[in-house]
N, C-alpha and C positions, 0 to 999 in steps of 0.2 A: 504494500500500500504506500502511495506517495505521501510523504510527510506534509502536513498542513499547519501553517502558523498564521495567526491573525494579528493584525496591528491596528490600533485605534488612534485616531487623532481628534483632539478637542480644539477647535479653531474659532476665531472671532471672539466677541465679547462673552464673558461668563454670564450665567443665569443662576437662579435659585435651584434649578433642577437639572443642570448640565451633568453633575456628578451622579444623579439618579440614572441617567441614560448609560453612563460609563459602568456603573455597578450592574445594571441589567445586562449589558453586553458581556461582561466578564462571567456572570452567573450562567447566562444562556450558552456561551461558548464552551465553558467548562462542563456544563451539564450534557452537552451534545456528545462529548467524547471524541469529537472529530479533529480537535486541534492539539498539537503537542505543546505549543507555546502561545501565550496571550501577551502581546506587547503593547506598549503605549508610547507615542512620540512625545518627547519633552518639548514644550514650547511650540506645539503644533507644527505647521509646515516649515517654519524656520529651523526648528530643531531637527525635523526629519531630514531636511536638506543637508544637515551636518552629521546625520547618523546618530543622533542622541535619543536613546530610547530607555524605557523602564520596563522591567519584567513584572507583569501583573498576574502571572500564572498562579502564584502561591498566595494571593490575597485571601485572608481568612473571612469567615462569615461575619466576624465582628468588624473587620475592615470594610466590608461591603455595607454593613448597617450604618457605619459612620459616614461613608461616602454619600449614602442616600439622604442624609440630613445635614450635609455640608454645602454651602454655596460656593461659587467660584468654579475654578477648573483645576482639579487635583493634579493633572498632568502639566498644567501651565498652558495658557492659550496665547495666541498672537495674531496680528493681522500682518500678512506677508505676501508680497507680490512675487510669484514664482517667475524665475527667468528660465531660459532654455537650458542654461548650465545647471540650474537647480533641479529641473526635471531629470536630467541625465544623472545627477548625483543621487537623487531619491531612488531611481530605479536600481542604481548600483547598490545602494544600502539595502533595499528590499531583497535583492538577489543574495547579498551577503548574509542577511538574516533569515533567508529561506522563507520569506513571507509570501504566502499564496493568496491571502485575503486581506482586504483593506477597507476599513470603515472610517469615514470622515464625518464627524458631527459638526454641523455649523449652519451658516446662513448663505446668502447670495454668493459672497466671495469664495466661501468654502466649496460650494457646489460648482463654481466656475473652475476652481483648482482640481476638484475631483474629475470634472469632465476633461480637463487638459491631460491629467494623468491617464485616464481611460483611453483617450485618443492615442497617446504615445504608446501605451501598452499594446493596443491593437495594431498600430503601425509596425511595431517591432516583433509582433507575434509572441509576446510573453504570456504566460499563464498566471495572471494576477486578476482576481475578481475585485471590483471596486463598487461599493455601495455608499450612498449618501444618507445620513441620518439628520432630519431637520432639527434646527435649534435657532431661535432668535427672539429676543424680546420685542423687536420691531414688527414681527408678524407679517413680513413682506415677502415671504417665499411664495413663488408661484406653485400651482398644482398641488397644494395641500390646504385643507380647510383651515388649519391653524398650525402654529409652530410651538413646540414645547419651549417654555420660557415666557411666552407672551401672557398667558393667563395669570401667572403669579405677579408679574410686573404690573399688569392691568389692575389686579386686585389691590395692589399697593396704592396705585394712583387714585383709584376710586375711593379708597378709605381715607387717604390723607386729604383729598379734596373735601370730603364730608367733615373731617375733623377741623381743617383749616377754616371752613365756613363758620363753625361754632365759635372760633376765636375772633374772626374778623367782625362778625355782627355784634360782638361783645364790647367793642371799644370804638372811639371816634377815629378809626383808621379806615377810611371808607373803601379803599381799593387794594386788592392783593392779586398779584399775577403769578400763577404757578406754571413753571416750565417743565415739560416732559421730554424724555428721550424719544428716539424714533427716526432720527436723521431726516429723510425726505418723505416720510409717510406719517399719517396721523392716527394710527391705530391706538397708541397709548394715550394721546390727548383725548381722543374720543371716549376712552374708557372712563374718564373722569366723570362723565354724565350718567354712568350706569345706575347710580342710586337716586338719581333725580326724579322726584315724584311729580312736582308741578313747577311752573315757571318761576315761582318765588324762591325755590331752593337753588343752592349752588350746584354746579357752576352756572353763572348767568351768561357767560360768553365763552365759546370754545373756538379756537383758531386752528384750522387744519391746513397743512401744505397743499391738500387737494383743492382748496379754494384760494384764489389769488387774494392777497392781503392789500387793503387800501387804508392808509393811516387815517385819513379824514373820516371814513366810515366807522372805523374802530373807535375813534375818539367820541364820535356821536353816540355810539352804542353805550360806551362807559358813562358818558354824561347823562344820558337818558335813564340808565339803570340807577345811578346814584340819586338822581332827582326823584325817582319813583320809590326806591326802597331805602335809600340812605347808605347803602353799602353794595359792593360788587366784587365777585370772585371771577377772575378770568383764568382760563387754562390755555396754554399755547404750546404747540409742538416746536421743538428746537429748529426744525427745518422749514419754518414758515417762509413762503416765497411771495414776491410781488407779482403784478400782472405780466411782467416781462420774464418771469421765471427765475429771477435773481433772489438769492437769500436775503431776507430782510436784515439779518445781522449774522456775521460770522467773525471769528477771531482771525485777524490778519497777520499776527506774529508768526513767521515761519517756524519758529522754535516750538510752536504749539500744534504743528501739523502731526497727523498720525503716521504710522509706518507706511501707509499707502500714499503719503504726500498730500492727503486731503486736509483742508482746514478743519480744525476741530469745531464741531457745532456746539452751540450753547452760548448763553448770554442774551438771548432775545428777550427774555422776561425783564431783565434789568433795563434793556434798551427801551422797551415799551413803557416801563414804569417811569423812566425819565421823561418820555414824551407826554405821558398823562400829567405828571407834575408840572411840566413846562406849559402845556397848552390849556389844561383845565384847572390849574391851580388847586389840585387835589393831592392830599398825601397818599402816596402809593408805594407799597412794598413789593419786592419780587422774591419768590421762593424757588429754589432749584434743588430738588432731592437728588438729582443726578444718579450716581451709582447705587445709592440706597435702594432705588426702585427695583434693581435687578439682583439685590443681595440680601434683602430682608427675609429671613426664614420664618418670621412671625406671620408673613403674608402669603405663604405658599398655598396655591389653590389645589384642592384635592384633584380636580380634573387634570391639572397641569402635571402633577406628580404621576398620575396614571398614564398620561400621554407620553411622558418622558420614559417611563418604564417600557411601554409598548413599543415605541420606535426603536429602542435599543434591542429589545428581543427580536423585533421584525427584521432589523438589519442583519443580525446573525442568521436568522432563518432564510433570508433572501440569498445570502452567500452559500448556505448549505444546499439550497435548491438550484444553485448554478446561476443565480442572478448576477448581472454585471452591467456597469454603467447605468445604474438605476438609483432613484431616491425613494425612500419610504414616504408615502403620502397618506396623511390621516383623512378619513372620510368624515363628513359632517356628523354631529352627534345624533341628529334625527334621521340619519340614513337608514333605509329599510333593506339595503343590500346586505348579503351575508359577509361576515368579516368586518374588521374595523379599519383596514388599511389597504392600500394598493401600492404597486411599484410603478413609478413613472420614469421615462428616460431623462437622464441628467441633462441632456442637451435642451430639453424643454424647460429647465429650471435655471441653468447656469447663467449668471449675470443679469437675470431679469428681476423686476421689482413689481410687487403687487400693492397698489394703493387701495384705499377703501373703495369698494364698488360705487360707481356713480349713482346707482339707484338706492343706495343706503344713505345718501346725502341729500339734504333738502335746504330750502331757504330758512333763515332764522338765525338768532344769536347763538343757539345751540343746534348746529345744522345736521343732526343725526335723525334718520327716519326709523320707523318701527323695526324693520328687518335687522338693523344693527343691534338694537336692544334685545331682540330675540336671540341673536348670535352671542352677545357678550355675557348676558346674565347667567346662563348655565355654566359658562367657563369659570367665572370668578366666584360663584357661590354666594351664600348669604353674608352680608356685611353689617357691622354696627352702624346705627344711624342716630341722629341727634335731633329729634323733633323739638321745635321751639315751644316752650311753655309760656303762656301769658300769665304773669303774676299780678294779682290785684294791688292797687295802690293802698298805702296806709294813710288815712287822713292826717293832716290836710294834703290833698293831692298836689304834687308838683305842677301837674298840668293846669290845675285850677289857680294856683297861687303865683306861678312864674310869669314874668313879663314876656311879651311877644319876642323881645330881643334875646332873652335867655333860652326860649324854646328853639330858636333858630340854630343854636349851637349844640343841640342834643340830637343824636341820630334816633330817628323814630323807629 
């Protein structure tokens, strides 16, 4: 029998459940009895290009339990643009390690790299099976209903928006702008509205990259909201774009570019807060949870953990069944088809990006239509809410005794 060894790569940004997929892969591969060694690439594609690997074969049951409850990437992740030389080096290292099966866990860039490797393997006639395992908090992978990592990050954003609202409406701090991750799609920003019951509840304004941003229109929305309610919570995606498709705000310092030479996104909430203060003369704070949104283990969604487990197992099964140049694709939760996943060609996923569907977006300050809420709520599960309680005045009522000038300075 030909010796089979499997190697796993964790690439791109970490998530709360990325290590869950890794643990599921190790357990499934070991349980199959088909692989002599289970290896992991250190620091993802960058480490693999240098031949840096870890031996996962002997991980204990306790190790796997710890992995399942640990955020981040146990193997070390990275964003790395493969060169022709890297592809050659990787194939040499895989041959040296006698790797026959390769699983790459990641998002758009990872699937692009997986497709590159699969093409090179085919061109050279090598016997290496390659399968992609979806993962991204951005939820922008094509050909899958959702990506593990998204539901937990979305749950975090939905909860902190609700919590932030309870704080903002408590003090004369009328406007707060919360910034989410997501690069050039609005899936995470949209999730902030998941617990919104009526238009009086936060968020009052959601800004998505899928809709062109116009400053004057935004300022009008904020002004109207504060005039009507006395306070306003805005949620904005970091990749917000103007009608010409340009980023509304991005860091220009080249030292802040990522490994792919892309300007680091982030800072748009503070930029908008400055505009609100300048043009509307309103006190305005910006909030940026940033990496907390993808690392908070207190906010792991049950469905997300189950999805991360499933795609890991499915990746191994796909390899055992002879699958190659494919990605595991999760079916919709309400699907009536047998099975919970499919395998789709990597070439149909690589380098592509999935925005929120147009039919899920509508006009309005919170521009999400009913299909989005039907999609997001089962993913994130039940959250804590903070219904506002009306407390009776103790006589003499301030409203009765205060002057008109005093009342103007109290947020109703």
